[in-house]
C-alpha positions as CSV (number, residue, x, y, z in Angstrom):
1,M,-91.0,-29.3,-15.5
2,T,-92.2,-32.6,-14.1
3,N,-90.2,-35.0,-11.9
4,E,-90.4,-37.5,-14.8
5,E,-88.8,-35.0,-17.2
6,L,-86.0,-34.3,-14.7
7,D,-85.5,-38.1,-14.3
8,R,-85.2,-38.5,-18.1
9,I,-82.6,-35.7,-18.2
10,Y,-80.7,-37.3,-15.3
11,E,-80.8,-40.7,-17.0
12,R,-79.3,-39.2,-20.2
13,C,-76.5,-37.7,-18.2
14,E,-75.8,-40.8,-16.3
15,S,-75.7,-42.8,-19.5
16,A,-72.8,-40.7,-20.7
17,R,-69.3,-41.8,-19.8
18,I,-68.3,-41.3,-16.2
19,G,-67.1,-38.0,-15.0
20,P,-65.6,-35.8,-14.1
21,W,-65.2,-34.2,-17.5
22,T,-62.5,-31.5,-17.7
23,S,-62.0,-29.1,-20.6
24,F,-58.4,-28.7,-21.8
25,V,-57.8,-25.9,-24.3
26,E,-54.6,-25.6,-26.3
27,G,-52.9,-22.4,-25.4
28,R,-54.9,-21.9,-22.3
29,D,-54.4,-25.2,-20.4
30,H,-51.5,-26.8,-22.3
31,L,-49.1,-25.8,-25.0
32,S,-49.1,-28.6,-27.5
33,G,-51.6,-31.0,-29.1
34,C,-55.2,-30.1,-29.5
35,S,-58.1,-29.0,-27.4
36,F,-60.1,-31.9,-25.8
37,I,-62.3,-33.0,-23.0
38,K,-60.7,-35.3,-20.5
39,V,-63.1,-38.1,-19.4
40,G,-62.8,-39.6,-15.9
41,E,-59.9,-39.9,-13.6
42,G,-57.7,-42.7,-12.3
43,E,-59.2,-46.1,-12.9
44,N,-62.2,-44.5,-14.5
45,R,-60.1,-42.7,-17.1
46,R,-61.6,-43.1,-20.6
47,D,-60.7,-41.9,-24.1
48,D,-60.8,-38.1,-24.5
49,I,-63.5,-36.3,-26.4
50,E,-62.4,-34.1,-29.3
51,L,-64.9,-31.6,-30.8
52,T,-65.0,-30.2,-34.3
53,G,-66.4,-26.7,-34.8
54,A,-66.8,-25.9,-31.1
55,T,-65.7,-22.7,-29.5
56,V,-63.8,-22.7,-26.3
57,A,-67.0,-21.6,-24.5
58,D,-68.9,-24.5,-26.1
59,Q,-66.2,-27.0,-25.0
60,D,-66.1,-25.6,-21.5
61,F,-69.9,-25.8,-21.3
62,I,-70.1,-29.4,-22.5
63,A,-67.4,-30.6,-20.1
64,S,-69.0,-28.8,-17.2
65,A,-72.5,-30.0,-18.0
66,R,-71.4,-33.6,-17.1
67,Q,-71.1,-32.4,-13.4
68,D,-73.5,-29.5,-13.4
69,I,-76.6,-31.2,-14.7
70,P,-76.8,-34.0,-12.0
71,A,-76.0,-31.4,-9.3
72,L,-78.8,-29.1,-10.6
73,I,-81.3,-31.9,-10.7
74,K,-80.5,-33.0,-7.2
75,E,-80.9,-29.5,-6.0
76,I,-84.2,-29.0,-7.7
77,K,-85.5,-32.2,-6.2
78,R,-84.2,-31.2,-2.7
79,L,-86.0,-27.8,-2.9
80,R,-89.2,-29.4,-4.2
81,E,-89.2,-31.6,-1.1
82,L,-89.2,-28.5,1.0
83,L,-92.4,-27.1,-0.6
84,P,-95.7,-27.7,1.0
85,E,-98.1,-30.1,-0.8
86,N,-100.5,-28.3,-3.2
């Protein structure tokens, strides 16, 4: 995967609403209402995301990806900088 491909993935992620995104599942994380993804915190709080047809694992993955993808890309780039030039 090229740095340009990583940059495009990072840009897509950063174009999404601000994080963190947190998965809240009815019956697991709260007792009433529906399952949703909480978007942002404090002043950055935005409308929740509600998914149709998603499993709990799908929702947890989507919510976590908002934080995980940027962190993974930064780590890949950091490790690439440690490699000797080819």
